[in-house]
Structures are given as C-alpha cells and as structure tokens.
C-alpha positions in Angstrom: 0.0 0.0 0.0 1.6 3.2 -1.2 1.3 6.5 0.7 -0.5 9.2 -1.2 0.5 12.8 -0.7 -1.8 15.7 -1.5 -0.4 18.3 -3.9 -2.9 21.0 -2.9 -3.4 22.5 0.5 -3.6 20.3 3.6 -7.0 20.3 5.3 -7.6 19.1 8.8 -8.6 15.6 7.5 -5.3 15.3 5.7 -3.3 16.3 8.7 -5.3 14.0 11.0 -4.8 11.1 8.6 -1.0 11.7 8.5 -0.8 11.9 12.3 -2.8 8.7 12.8 -0.9 6.9 10.1 2.6 7.7 11.5 1.8 8.5 15.1 3.0 11.5 17.1 4.5 11.7 20.6 4.2 14.8 22.7 6.4 14.9 25.8 7.0 17.5 28.4 7.8 18.2 32.0 6.3 20.9 34.2 8.1 21.9 37.4 7.0 24.2 40.2 9.8 25.5 42.4 9.8 28.0 45.2 13.1 29.4 46.5 15.1 26.7 44.7 12.9 23.9 46.3 11.0 21.8 43.8 7.5 21.5 45.0 5.8 19.7 42.1 6.8 17.9 38.9 4.3 16.8 36.3 5.5 14.6 33.5 3.3 14.4 30.5 3.6 11.8 27.8 1.0 11.7 25.0 0.9 9.3 22.1 -1.6 9.9 19.3 -1.9 7.1 16.7 -4.4 4.9 15.1 -5.2 1.5 16.8 -3.4 -0.3 14.0 -0.3 1.8 14.4 -0.4 1.5 18.2 -0.5 -2.3 17.9 2.5 -2.1 15.6 4.3 -0.1 18.3 3.4 -2.7 20.9 0.9 -0.4 22.7 -2.1 -2.5 23.8 -3.1 -1.2 27.3 -6.8 -1.2 26.5 -6.8 -5.0 26.2 -6.2 -5.4 30.0 -8.3 -2.4 31.1 -11.4 -3.8 32.9 -13.3 -0.6 32.3 -12.8 -0.8 28.5 -13.1 -4.5 27.7 -15.9 -5.6 30.1 -14.0 -8.7 31.2 -13.3 -7.3 34.6 -17.0 -6.7 35.4 -17.6 -10.0 37.1 -14.4 -9.7 39.1 -15.3 -6.2 40.2 -18.7 -7.4 41.3 -17.2 -10.3 43.3 -14.7 -7.9 44.9 -17.5 -5.5 45.8 -19.5 -8.4 47.4 -16.5 -9.5 49.4 -15.9 -6.0 50.6 -19.5 -5.5 51.6 -19.4 -8.8 53.5 -16.2 -7.7 55.4 -17.9 -4.4 56.2 -20.9 -6.1 57.6 -18.8 -8.4 59.8 -16.8 -5.4 61.1 -19.9 -3.5 61.9 -21.3 -6.5 63.7 -18.1 -6.9 65.7 -18.1 -3.2 66.6 -21.7 -3.3 67.7 -21.1 -6.4 69.8 -18.0 -4.7 71.4 -20.0 -1.5 72.1 -22.7 -3.5 74.0 -20.2 -5.0 76.4 
C-alpha cells in the first residue's frame, strides 16, 4: 500500500490522517519550584496514533483495562460483594463490642 500525498493545501482531515498513520509523541515536564525547592513535577507523555499503528508499536493497554473490555465486570462485582461482607462483619463486631 503506497502512501499518497496531496499536492494542494492540507486540510484538517489530511493532517489527521497523517498523524494517525505515522503517530505522534508529545512529551513535556512541568516543574513548580519555590526558592530553589522543587514542590511539584508533572511529567506528560502523550501518544496519538491509530489503533493499528499503536498495535505495531506494541501499545495495547486497552486489552487489559477492565473498564474498557468488560471482562473485569464479574471480578469487580465479586470484589465488591466480598468488601460488603467484610464491612458487615466489622460493623457486627463493633456493635457487639460496644454493647459489652
């Protein structure tokens, strides 16, 4: 598949197509210092690419994200049920201790 380049002006769609085809990385650091003491550092890394291009680069974080693939829904429900059971037991123990 050969790349096609437009001869005329580049519209937003052309620019977006090129970015998604090749991918783009934006990186930056923001530091907040007061009297020579670093108070806060924010590191920003942004990758913009198509899904196909991301897969080629080895980026596939969405495959293991329970919020995106739905596979973690059952596990989340089981974890929530276990936590609710633990809370109920703790509340029962606290109530029994308070009565004594």
